[in-house]
C-alpha positions as CSV (number, residue, x, y, z in Angstrom):
1,M,80.6,85.7,76.9
2,A,83.9,86.4,78.7
3,I,85.0,89.6,80.7
4,V,88.4,90.9,81.5
5,C,89.4,91.7,85.3
6,G,90.2,95.5,85.6
7,Y,92.7,94.7,88.0
8,C,95.0,91.9,86.7
9,G,93.7,91.3,83.1
10,A,92.5,87.8,83.6
11,S,89.8,86.5,81.5
12,M,86.5,85.2,83.5
13,P,83.0,84.3,82.7
14,D,80.5,87.0,82.7
15,I,78.6,85.7,85.4
16,S,81.8,85.9,87.9
17,E,81.3,88.1,90.9
18,F,85.1,87.7,92.1
19,C,88.1,87.3,89.8
20,P,89.5,83.6,89.8
21,S,92.9,85.0,89.4
22,C,93.5,87.9,91.8
23,G,90.2,87.5,94.0
24,R,88.9,91.1,93.7
25,P,85.2,91.7,93.2
26,V,83.8,92.5,90.0
27,R,81.2,95.3,89.7
28,E,78.3,94.9,87.5
29,G,79.0,97.1,84.2
30,N,82.3,98.3,85.6
31,F,85.5,96.2,84.9
32,L,87.9,98.9,86.1
33,A,89.7,98.9,89.4
34,P,87.8,100.9,91.9
35,E,90.7,103.6,92.1
36,Q,90.2,104.1,88.3
37,A,86.5,104.1,88.6
38,A,86.6,106.8,91.3
39,A,88.9,108.8,89.1
40,D,86.6,108.6,86.2
41,E,83.5,109.6,88.5
42,A,85.8,112.6,89.8
43,A,86.6,113.6,86.4
44,D,82.9,113.5,85.6
45,E,82.2,115.9,88.4
46,G,84.9,118.2,87.3
47,A,87.2,117.5,90.4
48,A,90.7,116.4,90.2
49,P,91.3,112.7,90.1
50,A,92.7,111.2,93.4
51,M,94.7,108.0,92.2
52,L,97.3,106.2,94.0
53,P,100.0,105.0,92.0
54,P,100.4,101.2,91.5
55,V,102.5,99.6,94.1
56,A,105.6,97.6,92.7
57,W,105.7,93.6,93.4
58,S,108.9,94.0,95.5
59,D,107.0,96.4,97.7
60,R,104.0,94.4,97.9
61,L,106.2,91.2,99.2
62,V,108.2,93.4,101.7
63,G,104.8,94.8,102.9
64,A,103.5,91.3,103.4
65,L,106.6,90.2,105.1
66,A,106.1,92.7,107.8
67,Y,103.2,91.2,109.0
68,L,105.2,87.8,110.0
69,T,106.1,89.2,113.4
70,F,107.2,92.7,114.5
71,V,110.8,91.6,114.1
72,P,110.8,92.2,110.2
73,A,108.6,95.3,110.6
74,L,111.4,96.9,112.8
75,F,113.9,96.0,110.1
76,F,111.9,97.6,107.3
77,I,111.3,100.7,109.2
78,F,114.7,101.2,110.0
79,L,116.7,99.9,107.0
80,K,117.7,102.9,104.8
81,Q,116.5,101.3,101.6
82,Y,112.9,101.5,102.8
83,Q,112.9,105.1,104.0
84,E,111.3,106.4,101.1
85,R,109.0,103.6,100.5
86,K,105.6,104.5,102.0
87,F,103.6,101.7,101.3
88,V,106.3,99.6,103.0
89,R,106.6,101.8,106.0
90,F,102.9,102.1,106.4
91,H,102.5,98.4,106.5
92,A,105.7,97.8,108.8
93,F,104.2,100.5,111.2
94,Q,100.5,99.0,110.9
95,S,102.3,95.4,111.7
96,V,104.4,96.9,114.9
97,F,101.2,98.3,116.2
98,F,99.1,95.2,115.5
99,W,101.7,92.8,117.2
100,A,101.8,95.5,120.3
101,G,98.1,95.0,120.5
102,V,98.3,91.2,120.2
103,V,101.0,91.1,123.1
104,A,98.9,93.5,125.2
105,L,95.6,91.4,124.7
106,V,97.8,88.2,125.8
107,L,99.2,89.8,128.8
108,L,95.7,91.0,129.7
109,G,94.3,87.7,129.1
110,L,96.8,86.0,131.5
111,L,96.4,88.7,134.0
112,V,92.5,88.4,134.0
113,S,92.9,84.6,134.0
114,R,94.2,84.9,137.5
115,L,90.9,86.4,138.8
116,G,89.1,82.8,138.4
117,W,86.8,81.3,135.9
118,L,89.8,79.9,133.9
119,F,87.6,78.0,131.5
120,V,85.7,80.9,130.7
121,W,88.7,83.1,130.1
122,L,90.4,80.0,128.0
123,L,87.4,80.0,125.8
124,I,87.4,83.9,125.2
125,G,91.1,83.8,124.7
126,A,90.9,81.2,122.2
127,L,88.2,83.1,120.2
128,V,90.1,86.2,120.5
129,L,93.3,84.6,118.9
130,V,91.3,82.9,116.0
131,A,90.1,86.4,115.3
132,L,93.6,87.8,115.5
133,F,94.9,85.2,113.2
134,F,92.2,85.9,110.5
135,I,93.1,89.6,110.8
136,W,96.8,88.9,110.2
137,V,95.8,86.8,107.3
138,V,93.8,89.6,105.8
139,L,96.6,92.2,106.5
140,S,99.2,89.9,104.8
141,V,96.8,89.2,101.8
142,K,95.9,93.0,101.4
143,A,99.6,94.0,101.4
144,L,100.2,91.3,98.7
145,Q,97.5,92.7,96.7
146,G,99.0,96.2,96.8
147,E,96.2,97.7,99.0
148,W,96.6,100.4,101.6
149,F,94.3,98.5,104.1
150,E,93.9,100.3,107.3
151,L,92.8,98.7,110.7
152,P,90.7,101.2,112.5
153,W,92.8,103.4,114.9
154,L,96.0,101.5,114.2
155,G,95.9,102.2,110.4
156,A,95.4,105.9,111.0
157,L,98.3,106.1,113.2
158,A,100.4,103.9,110.9
159,G,99.6,106.4,108.1
160,Q,100.8,109.3,110.1
161,R,104.0,107.6,110.8
162,A,104.8,106.5,107.4
163,G,104.2,110.0,106.1
164,R,101.1,109.2,104.0
């Protein structure tokens, strides 16, 4: 028996845990998007539903492009056509803060490596750079999926700057 993804509408086997089309998790017995499920639960409790509007593909693409480096992110922050697009501004600000953290970590690594134990610092630096690469990939993919994925501390700061 086939089921349908609540996010993208793709058909998949009923034993699927993740949608083969969009990669989002499928909850047992609930094939709606989590935002819709939360709104339904809130409506059952009598509270007002807190749903985010869907994000346009163009904004998703621009949000993901903001993570290439801090340069496109700065362009997206200052370009007039993106001043009112909170999703793009959020990801652009988060990208700027993320890349500022990467530069700070690289400079810190260079400074600390002068203290000695160069091989140890080289290994630690390589592990940190691999972790930063995977964080960068996750941020780009989440922006393409239209999610407001926040990094700890940086995401809240980016949300404030973007007016979210």
